[in-house]
All heavy atoms as an XYZ file, in Angstrom:
902
protein
N      29.556      2.835     -3.405
C      29.037      3.983     -4.037
C      29.941      5.210     -3.692
O      30.589      5.239     -2.751
C      27.580      4.342     -3.531
C      27.019      5.458     -4.183
S      25.315      5.724     -3.922
C      24.671      4.159     -4.465
N      29.950      6.114     -4.650
C      30.817      7.293     -4.508
C      30.449      8.122     -3.254
O      29.270      8.426     -3.009
C      30.671      8.146     -5.701
C      31.740      8.215     -6.673
C      31.511      9.118     -7.811
O      31.657     10.308     -7.604
O      31.174      8.659     -8.923
N      31.563      8.547     -2.544
C      31.331      9.299     -1.331
C      30.835     10.683     -1.660
O      29.965     11.202     -0.908
C      32.677      9.278     -0.594
O      32.555     10.280      0.473
N      31.242     11.173     -2.720
C      30.727     12.462     -3.179
C      29.226     12.544     -3.452
O      28.541     13.449     -3.049
C      31.559     12.932     -4.348
C      31.363     14.390     -4.690
C      32.300     14.898     -5.859
O      32.887     13.963     -6.536
N      32.436     16.086     -6.051
N      28.778     11.516     -4.112
C      27.309     11.411     -4.308
C      26.494     11.361     -3.077
O      25.542     12.048     -2.925
C      26.999     10.099     -5.134
C      27.114     10.227     -6.659
C      26.578      8.879     -7.265
C      26.832      8.710     -8.627
N      26.375      7.483     -9.094
N      27.053     10.620     -2.149
C      26.333     10.393     -0.868
C      26.342     11.716     -0.062
O      25.270     12.105      0.502
C      26.934      9.356     -0.085
C      26.806      7.960     -0.701
C      26.421      9.150      1.429
C      27.562      6.795     -0.199
N      27.447     12.387     -0.018
C      27.533     13.677      0.700
C      26.629     14.650      0.053
O      25.899     15.425      0.682
C      28.941     14.175      0.601
C      29.967     13.373      1.460
O      29.378     12.637      2.367
O      31.190     13.420      1.169
N      26.529     14.681     -1.246
C      25.633     15.671     -1.991
C      24.253     15.344     -1.704
O      23.343     16.253     -1.401
C      25.859     15.652     -3.492
C      25.000     16.619     -4.260
S      25.420     18.297     -3.873
C      27.035     18.466     -4.680
N      23.902     14.025     -1.685
C      22.444     13.712     -1.261
C      22.112     14.107      0.169
O      21.060     14.625      0.419
C      22.208     12.148     -1.479
C      20.908     11.707     -1.082
C      19.916     11.743     -2.085
C      20.584     11.277      0.244
C      18.614     11.322     -1.636
C      19.280     10.859      0.540
C      18.352     10.808     -0.450
N      23.036     13.750      1.012
C      22.875     14.240      2.402
C      22.688     15.759      2.628
O      21.837     16.140      3.430
C      23.997     13.648      3.297
C      24.134     12.158      3.275
S      22.554     11.366      3.879
C      22.545     11.829      5.615
N      23.452     16.469      1.910
C      23.436     17.979      2.053
C      22.030     18.464      1.486
O      21.452     19.394      2.064
C      24.521     18.639      1.309
C      25.809     18.560      2.098
S      27.141     19.627      1.405
C      27.006     19.464     -0.374
N      21.597     17.856      0.367
C      20.486     18.425     -0.231
C      19.196     17.888      0.416
O      18.104     18.608      0.304
C      20.372     17.904     -1.800
C      21.571     18.437     -2.588
S      21.582     20.302     -2.740
C      20.079     20.439     -3.724
N      19.189     16.823      1.034
C      17.961     16.208      1.584
C      17.904     16.022      3.112
O      16.969     15.493      3.590
C      17.849     14.728      1.020
C      17.591     14.957     -0.549
O      16.579     15.525     -1.024
N      18.463     14.450     -1.320
N      18.868     16.575      3.790
C      18.799     16.351      5.264
C      17.666     16.907      5.976
O      17.125     16.376      7.005
C      20.073     17.019      5.915
N      17.059     17.950      5.374
C      15.889     18.596      6.053
C      14.661     17.741      5.871
O      13.647     17.993      6.551
C      15.640     19.957      5.386
C      15.145     19.945      3.964
C      14.789     21.230      3.439
C      14.233     21.191      2.006
N      13.832     22.505      1.547
N      14.710     16.692      5.100
C      13.537     15.869      4.830
C      13.446     14.815      5.930
O      12.504     13.999      5.892
C      13.547     15.307      3.450
C      13.385     16.330      2.309
C      14.376     16.530      1.444
C      12.203     17.096      2.334
C      14.294     17.437      0.410
C      12.112     18.059      1.228
C      13.095     18.257      0.394
N      14.463     14.601      6.719
C      14.522     13.568      7.667
C      14.842     14.089      9.124
O      15.423     15.092      9.206
C      15.735     12.546      7.342
C      15.536     11.895      5.962
C      16.292     12.455      4.928
C      14.713     10.892      5.769
C      16.230     11.783      3.572
C      14.592     10.253      4.555
C      15.396     10.786      3.475
N      14.430     13.220     10.136
C      14.697     13.582     11.518
C      16.253     13.489     11.634
O      16.853     12.688     11.003
C      13.991     12.683     12.466
C      12.537     12.854     12.528
C      12.040     14.117     13.222
O      12.814     14.848     13.739
O      10.804     14.225     13.187
N      16.834     14.266     12.567
C      18.232     14.221     12.649
C      18.779     12.841     13.146
O      19.823     12.394     12.711
C      18.680     15.234     13.695
O      18.072     15.123     14.969
N      17.997     12.131     13.820
C      18.509     10.753     14.348
C      18.363      9.706     13.229
O      18.892      8.645     13.353
C      17.702     10.340     15.604
C      16.077     10.266     15.363
C      15.558      9.094     14.977
C      15.414     11.295     15.836
C      14.178      9.024     14.859
C      13.982     11.262     15.658
C      13.477     10.015     15.192
O      12.076      9.909     15.040
N      17.666     10.142     12.104
C      17.595      9.146     10.948
C      18.752      9.324      9.994
O      19.091      8.442      9.168
C      16.329      9.384     10.086
C      15.123      9.032     10.667
N      13.915      9.602     10.607
C      14.865      7.853     11.507
C      13.010      8.991     11.192
N      13.523      7.894     11.795
N      19.579     10.448     10.060
C      20.566     10.676      9.127
C      21.685      9.702      8.998
O      22.149      9.396      7.977
C      21.129     12.172      9.338
C      20.068     13.232      9.088
C      20.745     14.670      9.447
C      19.557     13.264      7.764
N      22.126      9.217     10.137
C      23.168      8.119     10.122
C      22.663      6.805      9.454
O      23.368      6.277      8.696
C      23.595      7.800     11.565
C      24.590      8.881     12.113
O      25.240      9.637     11.300
N      24.658      8.928     13.409
N      21.432      6.511      9.683
C      20.862      5.272      9.139
C      20.639      5.594      7.530
O      20.979      4.575      6.811
C      19.490      4.998      9.653
N      20.412      6.780      7.172
C      20.255      7.020      5.738
C      21.577      6.909      5.105
O      21.722      6.389      4.030
C      19.632      8.450      5.513
C      19.732      8.903      4.089
C      18.194      8.491      6.049
N      22.648      7.616      5.722
C      24.047      7.586      5.125
C      24.474      6.053      5.026
O      25.080      5.702      4.033
C      24.933      8.321      6.050
C      26.394      8.256      5.623
C      27.316      9.166      6.328
N      27.026     10.511      6.188
C      27.489     11.301      5.149
N      28.150     10.680      4.101
N      27.319     12.594      5.004
N      24.222      5.266      6.079
C      24.624      3.909      6.162
C      23.987      3.104      4.890
O      24.624      2.306      4.291
C      24.457      3.222      7.426
C      25.321      3.727      8.524
C      26.808      3.504      8.290
O      27.220      2.435      7.726
O      27.530      4.577      8.496
N      22.767      3.290      4.787
C      22.029      2.680      3.700
C      22.468      3.036      2.326
O      22.696      2.256      1.443
C      20.549      2.915      3.819
C      19.654      2.164      2.811
C      19.807      0.703      2.959
C      19.078     -0.090      1.918
N      19.403     -1.425      1.912
N      22.855      4.344      2.141
C      23.358      4.798      0.845
C      24.725      4.207      0.656
O      25.104      3.877     -0.514
C      23.430      6.386      0.852
C      22.065      7.003      0.797
C      22.233      8.471      0.961
C      21.368      6.681     -0.509
N      25.544      4.098      1.598
C      26.912      3.573      1.487
C      26.857      2.086      1.100
O      27.625      1.727      0.202
C      27.744      3.660      2.848
C      28.175      5.168      3.097
C      28.968      2.766      2.804
C      28.685      5.350      4.501
N      25.871      1.378      1.628
C      25.816     -0.159      1.208
C      24.889     -0.295      0.050
O      24.705     -1.491     -0.548
C      25.188     -0.855      2.414
O      23.883     -0.459      2.598
N      24.407      0.742     -0.575
C      23.482      0.589     -1.698
C      24.184      0.210     -3.023
O      25.291      0.611     -3.333
C      22.852      1.910     -1.951
C      21.564      2.073     -2.864
C      20.484      1.198     -2.352
C      21.223      3.469     -3.028
N      23.538     -0.589     -3.702
C      23.989     -1.037     -5.016
C      23.887      0.193     -6.011
O      22.976      0.848     -5.950
C      23.197     -2.242     -5.510
C      23.680     -2.859     -6.887
O      24.878     -2.578     -7.190
O      22.888     -3.375     -7.602
N      24.924      0.232     -6.811
C      24.928      1.433     -7.814
C      23.724      1.478     -8.700
O      23.149      2.496     -9.106
C      26.134      1.388     -8.612
C      26.391      2.568     -9.548
C      26.732      3.816     -8.793
O      27.329      3.725     -7.686
O      26.302      4.919     -9.220
N      23.045      0.280     -9.007
C      21.958      0.190     -9.913
C      20.693      0.822     -9.273
O      19.790      1.216     -9.928
C      21.600     -1.193    -10.252
O      21.296     -1.946     -9.187
N      20.632      0.979     -7.850
C      19.447      1.556     -7.215
C      19.646      3.081     -7.066
O      18.623      3.717     -6.585
C      19.261      0.813     -5.864
C      18.819     -0.554     -5.999
C      18.312     -1.063     -4.672
C      17.729     -2.366     -4.912
N      17.024     -2.854     -3.731
N      20.765      3.641     -7.355
C      20.948      5.139     -7.217
C      19.920      5.921     -7.971
O      19.478      6.953     -7.368
C      22.351      5.408     -7.624
C      22.625      6.873     -7.235
C      22.815      7.890     -8.170
C      22.701      7.512     -6.040
N      23.026      9.083     -7.527
C      23.090      8.815     -6.190
C      22.644      6.951     -4.721
C      23.142      9.689     -5.027
C      22.792      7.837     -3.715
C      23.061      9.211     -3.854
N      19.535      5.535     -9.181
C      18.501      6.362     -9.922
C      17.140      6.432     -9.125
O      16.501      7.457     -9.091
C      18.396      5.723    -11.281
C      19.717      5.057    -11.433
C      20.138      4.663    -10.092
N      16.825      5.322     -8.472
C      15.623      5.326     -7.668
C      15.774      6.217     -6.415
O      14.697      6.919     -6.174
C      15.377      3.843     -7.130
C      14.035      3.732     -6.433
S      13.817      2.094     -5.771
C      13.827      1.108     -7.254
N      16.843      6.348     -5.906
C      17.125      7.228     -4.674
C      16.879      8.646     -5.192
O      16.334      9.439     -4.553
C      18.463      6.987     -4.154
C      18.871      8.101     -3.077
C      18.469      5.653     -3.501
N      17.505      8.974     -6.372
C      17.518     10.328     -6.898
C      16.050     10.737     -7.374
O      15.731     11.933     -7.357
C      18.393     10.480     -8.107
C      19.866     10.419     -7.620
C      20.748     10.444     -8.781
O      20.571      9.856     -9.873
N      21.780     11.372     -8.633
N      15.175      9.775     -7.585
C      13.793     10.238     -8.003
C      12.791     10.142     -6.928
O      11.590     10.326     -7.157
C      13.392      9.360     -9.215
O      13.408      7.975     -8.795
C      14.206      9.539    -10.337
N      13.230      9.957     -5.678
C      12.154      9.844     -4.662
C      11.589     11.224     -4.426
O      12.245     12.222     -4.492
C      12.953      9.563     -3.216
C      13.192      8.051     -2.957
C      14.004      7.909     -1.726
C      11.919      7.176     -2.913
N      10.300     11.212     -4.261
C       9.493     12.468     -4.086
C       9.346     12.693     -2.483
O       8.224     12.401     -2.010
C       8.061     12.316     -4.784
C       8.178     12.035     -6.195
C       8.391     13.283     -7.055
O       7.897     14.311     -6.599
N       9.129     13.209     -8.109
N      10.311     13.336     -1.944
C      10.315     13.519     -0.478
C       9.357     14.797     -0.216
O       9.533     15.728     -1.016
C      11.732     13.623      0.077
C      12.527     12.436     -0.091
C      13.968     12.857      0.364
C      12.085     11.254      0.736
N       8.642     14.719      0.715
C       7.808     15.821      1.128
C       8.497     16.792      2.055
O       9.242     16.468      2.939
C       6.517     15.333      1.824
C       5.724     14.392      0.994
C       5.172     14.921     -0.210
C       4.264     13.826     -0.846
N       3.755     14.235     -2.114
N       8.261     18.101      1.745
C       9.006     19.148      2.507
C       8.159     19.450      3.823
O       7.013     19.777      3.803
C       9.067     20.420      1.690
C       9.907     21.532      2.296
O      10.193     21.459      3.599
O      10.228     22.442      1.642
N       8.848     19.291      4.978
C       8.231     19.518      6.300
C       7.664     20.965      6.402
O       6.560     21.134      7.094
C       9.193     19.219      7.349
C      10.228     18.308      6.531
C      10.158     18.798      5.225
N       8.387     21.885      5.837
C       7.924     23.309      5.944
C       6.624     23.506      5.170
O       5.777     24.237      5.588
C       9.113     24.246      5.481
O      10.338     23.925      6.223
C       8.701     25.702      5.716
N       6.642     22.899      4.085
C       5.366     23.043      3.197
C       4.248     22.399      3.927
O       3.131     22.897      3.862
C       5.608     22.238      1.772
O       6.785     22.906      1.153
C       4.326     22.380      0.886
N       4.470     21.278      4.564
C       3.430     20.544      5.326
C       2.947     21.514      6.406
O       1.681     21.488      6.630
C       3.821     19.215      5.898
N       3.728     22.186      7.090
C       3.397     23.161      8.187
C       2.504     24.238      7.617
O       1.491     24.617      8.151
C       4.621     23.643      8.902
C       4.352     24.680     10.096
C       3.431     24.076     11.061
C       5.601     25.189     10.616
N       3.021     24.813      6.484
C       2.256     25.911      5.878
C       0.847     25.452      5.455
O      -0.171     26.216      5.679
C       3.086     26.496      4.668
C       4.313     27.233      5.214
C       2.125     27.480      3.911
C       5.336     27.532      4.137
N       0.791     24.299      4.880
C      -0.447     23.739      4.403
C      -1.406     23.555      5.706
O      -2.530     23.954      5.698
C      -0.323     22.427      3.677
C       0.340     22.701      2.323
C      -1.699     21.722      3.515
C       0.696     21.468      1.566
N      -0.759     23.106      6.774
C      -1.480     22.852      7.911
C      -2.098     24.197      8.550
O      -3.290     24.253      9.005
C      -0.629     22.202      9.012
O      -1.400     21.700     10.098
N      -1.300     25.119      8.603
C      -1.714     26.429      9.200
C      -2.701     27.107      8.224
O      -3.671     27.606      8.700
C      -0.469     27.377      9.382
C       0.297     26.711     10.526
C      -0.929     28.768      9.735
C       1.680     27.496     10.646
N      -2.468     27.128      6.946
C      -3.309     27.870      6.058
C      -4.639     27.133      5.732
O      -5.616     27.871      5.706
C      -2.545     28.254      4.664
C      -3.406     28.833      3.728
C      -1.425     29.179      5.070
N      -4.550     25.976      5.295
C      -5.835     25.305      4.995
C      -5.993     23.791      5.314
O      -7.049     23.343      4.988
N      -5.082     23.355      5.940
C      -5.160     21.852      6.215
C      -5.838     21.473      7.601
O      -6.223     20.351      7.746
N      -5.927     22.534      8.411
C      -6.512     22.252      9.700
C      -7.815     21.525      9.809
O      -7.941     20.474     10.340
N      -8.888     22.145      9.110
C     -10.174     21.623      9.136
C     -10.348     20.521      8.169
O     -11.204     19.587      8.314
C     -11.245     22.719      8.953
C     -11.130     23.737      9.938
N     -11.127     23.517     11.363
C     -11.097     25.153      9.813
C     -11.041     24.727     11.898
N     -10.991     25.633     11.095
N      -9.681     20.670      7.037
C      -9.952     19.683      5.859
C      -9.048     18.521      5.814
O      -9.181     17.645      4.964
C      -9.863     20.521      4.688
C     -10.752     21.787      4.506
C     -10.541     22.446      3.189
C     -12.142     21.320      4.600
N      -7.962     18.514      6.591
C      -7.000     17.352      6.593
C      -6.115     17.316      5.357
O      -5.448     16.343      5.149
N      -5.973     18.514      4.619
C      -5.110     18.617      3.490
C      -3.759     18.221      3.805
O      -2.959     17.701      3.122
C      -5.237     19.878      2.873
C      -6.705     20.170      2.374
C      -4.222     20.101      1.637
C      -6.978     21.634      1.990
N      -3.261     18.709      5.137
C      -1.816     18.522      5.451
C      -1.585     16.983      5.494
O      -0.482     16.470      5.177
C      -1.471     19.145      6.770
C      -2.602     18.804      7.839
O      -3.636     18.335      7.656
O      -2.331     19.250      9.077
N      -2.566     16.168      6.038
C      -2.308     14.760      6.196
C      -2.443     14.096      4.798
O      -1.722     13.112      4.626
C      -3.412     14.124      7.089
C      -3.116     14.595      8.558
C      -1.879     14.006      9.057
N      -1.590     14.412     10.409
C      -0.664     13.789     11.170
N      -0.001     12.737     10.782
N      -0.477     14.158     12.353
N      -3.281     14.545      3.989
C      -3.321     13.983      2.583
C      -1.928     14.347      1.864
O      -1.451     13.408      1.205
C      -4.395     14.522      1.778
C      -5.751     14.035      2.158
C      -6.730     14.975      2.680
C      -6.123     12.780      2.013
C      -8.000     14.546      3.070
C      -7.445     12.265      2.358
C      -8.340     13.156      2.924
N      -1.342     15.440      2.149
C      -0.097     15.832      1.498
C       1.014     14.789      1.845
O       1.796     14.547      0.994
C       0.249     17.334      1.844
C       1.655     17.702      1.529
C       1.856     18.043      0.155
C       2.647     17.803      2.388
C       3.139     18.384     -0.300
C       3.915     18.260      2.002
C       4.188     18.428      0.606
O       5.419     18.862      0.296
N       1.082     14.475      3.103
C       2.185     13.642      3.522
C       1.833     12.125      3.234
O       2.715     11.176      3.554
C       2.566     13.779      4.983
C       1.500     13.384      5.950
C       3.092     15.258      5.141
C       2.009     13.447      7.390
N       0.727     11.804      2.812
C       0.270     10.414      2.514
C      -0.459      9.631      3.639
O      -0.702      8.494      3.555
N      -0.917     10.431      4.718
C      -1.629      9.845      5.695
C      -3.212      9.879      5.335
O      -3.949     10.791      5.821
C      -1.617     10.611      7.016
C      -0.319     10.018      7.810
O       0.071      8.793      7.525
O       0.134     10.701      8.737
N      -3.626      9.125      4.343
C      -4.997      9.245      3.838
C      -6.058      8.983      4.830
O      -7.057      9.752      5.009
C      -5.165      8.352      2.613
O      -4.101      8.600      1.655
C      -6.599      8.613      1.956
N      -5.782      8.010      5.658
C      -6.777      7.653      6.696
C      -6.996      8.756      7.715
O      -8.128      9.171      8.061
N      -5.801      9.396      8.193
C      -5.923     10.419      9.099
C      -6.509     11.674      8.457
O      -7.285     12.455      9.105
C      -4.508     10.790      9.758
C      -4.035      9.707     10.683
C      -2.554     10.069     11.184
C      -4.838      9.557     11.823
N      -6.226     11.876      7.229
C      -6.764     12.976      6.499
C      -8.279     12.838      6.376
O      -8.963     13.905      6.618
N      -8.797     11.740      6.185
C     -10.295     11.592      6.095
C     -10.882     11.866      7.473
O     -11.970     12.402      7.582
C     -10.597     10.183      5.567
C     -10.272     10.038      4.049
C     -12.009      9.836      5.712
C     -10.322      8.644      3.506
N     -10.259     11.221      8.456
C     -10.720     11.469      9.859
C     -10.773     12.847     10.258
O     -11.701     13.351     10.853
C      -9.843     10.591     10.815
N      -9.700     13.651      9.757
C      -9.707     15.050     10.106
C     -10.806     15.818      9.340
O     -11.332     16.753      9.935
C      -8.166     15.484      9.751
C      -7.677     16.569     10.637
C      -6.261     16.868     10.341
C      -5.759     18.143     10.959
N      -4.459     18.495     10.614
N     -10.992     15.402      8.106
C     -11.970     16.058      7.303
C     -13.378     15.775      7.894
O     -14.148     16.682      7.984
C     -11.910     15.393      5.900
C     -13.006     15.984      4.866
C     -12.850     17.432      4.648
C     -12.833     15.175      3.568
N     -13.641     14.641      8.282
C     -14.977     14.289      8.871
C     -15.216     14.949     10.217
O     -16.470     15.034     10.658
C     -15.167     12.747      8.899
C     -15.148     12.005      7.598
C     -15.250     10.564      7.804
C     -16.328     12.521      6.717
N     -14.157     15.201     10.981
C     -14.288     15.807     12.296
C     -14.063     17.283     12.402
O     -13.944     17.837     13.515
C     -13.545     14.995     13.403
O     -12.087     15.210     13.017
C     -13.849     13.620     13.387
N     -13.826     17.846     11.190
C     -13.457     19.345     11.171
C     -12.231     19.536     11.989
O     -12.160     20.487     12.800
C     -14.618     20.239     11.619
S     -15.979     20.258     10.479
N     -11.287     18.721     11.643
C      -9.951     18.917     12.464
C     -10.039     18.465     13.837
O      -9.344     19.009     14.716
N     -10.840     17.484     14.186
C     -10.887     17.012     15.500
C     -11.463     18.063     16.403
O     -11.010     18.137     17.532
N     -12.477     18.887     15.903
C     -13.046     19.875     16.612
C     -12.043     20.905     17.029
O     -12.129     21.454     18.224
C     -13.888     19.385     17.721
C     -14.866     18.313     17.332
C     -14.669     16.958     17.754
C     -15.993     18.682     16.631
C     -15.598     16.016     17.243
C     -16.890     17.559     16.186
C     -16.654     16.337     16.550
N     -11.024     21.211     16.073
C      -9.930     22.212     16.294
C      -8.997     21.747     17.171
O      -7.818     22.308     17.168
C     -10.542     23.549     16.761
C     -11.110     24.360     15.590
S      -9.886     24.809     14.298
C      -8.733     25.913     15.066
N      -9.150     20.709     18.021
C      -8.092     20.234     18.918
C      -6.923     19.634     18.141
O      -5.792     20.016     18.274
C      -8.590     19.371     20.057
C      -9.570     20.091     20.948
C      -7.420     18.780     20.892
C     -10.413     19.242     21.725
N      -7.314     18.700     17.165
C      -6.333     17.986     16.407
C      -5.612     18.999     15.521
O      -4.361     18.692     15.314
C      -7.105     16.963     15.535
C      -6.308     15.954     14.960
C      -4.929     15.826     14.906
C      -6.780     14.833     14.226
N      -4.529     14.746     14.151
C      -5.649     14.111     13.630
C      -7.992     14.376     13.912
C      -5.768     12.935     12.931
C      -8.090     13.301     13.112
C      -7.038     12.521     12.668
N      -6.257     19.980     15.022
C      -5.681     20.945     14.102
C      -4.502     21.646     14.859
O      -3.423     21.859     14.305
C      -6.768     22.013     13.764
O      -7.735     21.365     13.047
C      -6.119     23.055     12.861
N      -4.891     22.098     16.142
C      -3.797     22.846     16.831
C      -2.593     21.904     17.207
O      -1.408     22.282     17.144
C      -4.335     23.517     18.130
C      -5.294     24.551     17.786
C      -3.287     23.981     19.017
C      -6.264     25.107     18.892
N      -2.866     20.698     17.606
C      -1.809     19.659     17.931
C      -1.045     19.490     16.572
O       0.264     19.460     16.685
C      -2.457     18.313     18.451
C      -1.360     17.297     18.437
C      -3.085     18.577     19.762
N      -1.582     19.342     15.541
C      -0.838     19.091     14.272
C       0.025     20.249     13.884
O       1.041     19.975     13.170
C      -1.815     18.806     13.136
C      -1.877     17.359     12.673
O      -1.128     16.530     13.270
O      -2.649     17.011     11.793
N      -0.283     21.429     14.287
C       0.633     22.495     14.074
C       2.040     22.303     14.621
O       3.018     22.768     14.155
C       0.169     23.765     14.474
C      -1.159     24.336     13.724
C      -1.461     23.814     12.519
C      -2.073     25.377     14.167
N      -2.723     24.498     12.192
C      -3.053     25.525     13.197
C      -2.171     26.117     15.289
C      -4.058     26.355     13.262
C      -3.218     26.910     15.388
C      -4.163     27.023     14.383
N       2.061     21.514     15.686
C       3.332     21.257     16.269
C       3.970     19.938     15.873
O       5.200     19.660     16.007
C       3.184     21.247     17.881
C       2.671     22.585     18.501
C       1.414     22.852     18.636
C       3.682     23.498     18.768
C       0.991     24.085     19.139
C       3.331     24.678     19.200
C       1.925     25.078     19.395
N       3.018     18.985     15.388
C       3.566     17.610     15.054
C       3.773     17.305     13.592
O       4.399     16.387     13.271
C       2.659     16.638     15.648
C       2.411     16.741     17.193
C       1.402     15.606     17.595
C       3.689     16.446     17.942
N       3.155     18.200     12.752
C       3.083     17.824     11.267
C       4.570     17.793     10.669
O       4.745     16.908      9.846
C       2.210     18.855     10.487
C       1.886     18.219      9.221
C       2.828     20.181     10.389
C       0.970     16.946      9.201
N       5.483     18.581     11.100
C       6.843     18.602     10.488
C       7.486     17.211     10.910
O       8.116     16.598      9.932
C       7.629     19.735     10.940
C       7.140     21.014     10.287
S       8.090     22.534     10.902
C       9.559     22.322      9.754
N       7.386     16.809     12.122
C       7.984     15.485     12.446
C       7.296     14.367     11.767
O       7.962     13.412     11.315
N       5.977     14.428     11.588
C       5.191     13.342     10.984
C       5.648     13.270      9.428
O       5.781     12.195      8.921
C       3.727     13.585     11.069
N       5.870     14.425      8.855
C       6.344     14.463      7.460
C       7.728     13.832      7.283
O       7.981     13.066      6.426
C       6.363     15.912      6.935
O       5.154     16.530      7.169
C       6.717     16.035      5.485
N       8.609     14.153      8.344
C       9.997     13.567      8.256
C      10.009     12.032      8.396
O      10.644     11.269      7.813
C      10.820     14.224      9.314
C      11.277     15.581      8.902
C      12.178     16.211      9.939
N      12.366     17.609      9.500
C      12.159     18.664     10.204
N      11.378     18.653     11.344
N      12.459     19.831      9.734
N       9.026     11.515      9.312
C       8.828     10.121      9.523
C       8.343      9.379      8.273
O       8.821      8.284      7.909
C       7.942      9.885     10.655
C       8.409     10.250     12.034
C       9.618      9.287     12.534
O       9.760      8.119     12.187
O      10.485      9.917     13.336
N       7.329     10.036      7.658
C       6.782      9.461      6.335
C       7.857      9.462      5.337
O       8.012      8.500      4.557
C       5.654     10.338      5.807
C       4.386     10.070      6.576
C       3.958      8.703      6.100
C       2.546      8.445      6.721
N       2.065      7.038      6.243
N       8.762     10.468      5.241
C       9.932     10.521      4.315
C      10.807      9.377      4.572
O      11.243      8.624      3.614
C      10.583     11.777      4.303
C       9.878     12.978      3.567
O       9.130     12.716      2.823
N      10.244     14.099      4.039
N      11.133      9.006      5.822
C      12.022      7.981      6.186
C      11.425      6.591      5.790
O      12.092      5.745      5.312
C      12.378      7.983      7.675
C      13.334      6.884      8.069
S      14.942      7.136      7.297
C      15.904      5.815      7.921
N      10.125      6.480      6.054
C       9.324      5.296      5.705
C       9.437      5.125      4.087
O       9.655      4.040      3.677
C       7.947      5.466      6.102
C       7.056      4.331      5.988
C       5.638      4.552      6.502
O       5.551      4.986      7.636
O       4.674      4.421      5.660
N       9.259      6.158      3.335
C       9.264      6.095      1.915
C      10.627      5.703      1.403
O      10.865      4.916      0.533
C       8.844      7.535      1.343
C       8.768      7.506     -0.235
S       8.502      9.084     -0.925
C       7.470      9.939      0.242
N      11.710      6.290      2.059
C      13.104      5.984      1.711
C      13.405      4.533      1.963
O      13.849      3.849      1.076
C      14.021      6.829      2.593
C      15.434      6.541      2.335
C      16.200      7.001      1.301
C      16.222      5.849      3.255
C      17.523      6.833      1.074
C      17.458      5.521      3.156
C      18.242      6.080      1.954
N      12.936      4.049      3.118
C      13.161      2.617      3.358
C      12.403      1.734      2.531
O      12.984      0.669      1.954
C      12.842      2.262      4.839
C      13.765      2.969      5.851
C      13.279      2.716      7.234
O      12.036      2.686      7.596
N      14.287      2.694      8.192
N      11.209      1.969      2.144
C      10.354      1.166      1.281
C      10.935      1.146     -0.101
O      10.811      0.077     -0.837
C       8.943      1.603      1.287
C       8.188      1.362      2.585
O       8.655      0.448      3.380
N       7.142      1.984      2.887
N      11.398      2.200     -0.581
C      11.929      2.293     -1.958
C      13.240      1.447     -2.171
O      13.540      0.987     -3.255
C      12.346      3.760     -2.256
N      14.004      1.253     -1.041
C      15.297      0.655     -1.237
C      15.225     -0.841     -0.815
O      16.246     -1.564     -0.905
C      16.313      1.366     -0.423
C      16.438      2.810     -0.867
C      17.549      3.362     -0.084
C      16.865      2.868     -2.262
N      14.165     -1.363     -0.275
C      14.091     -2.784      0.185
C      13.190     -3.590     -0.800
O      12.439     -3.183     -1.521
C      13.575     -2.885      1.592
C      14.492     -2.356      2.625
C      14.210     -1.129      3.308
C      15.678     -2.870      2.813
C      15.084     -0.573      4.102
C      16.483     -2.375      3.766
C      16.245     -1.181      4.427
O      17.137     -0.703      5.356
């Protein structure tokens, strides 16, 4: 695959992955068949900053932040417990960005295998 395409993808999407995932993403893109490139370009990666804003503004008690990143089970649990009686809500303010990046990596891997 073209190095320029890979570099552009990495520049545009680095914020969606943990820093320790970036080498694995680059290696996977290098070894990727050209026919799968359109699939990579259409991935709907979730923005960690948006997840944090949702968590702070409205996701705490309702679990909207967890629904946003695709953690439906945790979203339902958060909804039923009013954000884990606020404890889970506060913890998520610190963890939701990392959880979003992990979900993005999971989505990236699932799309290409």
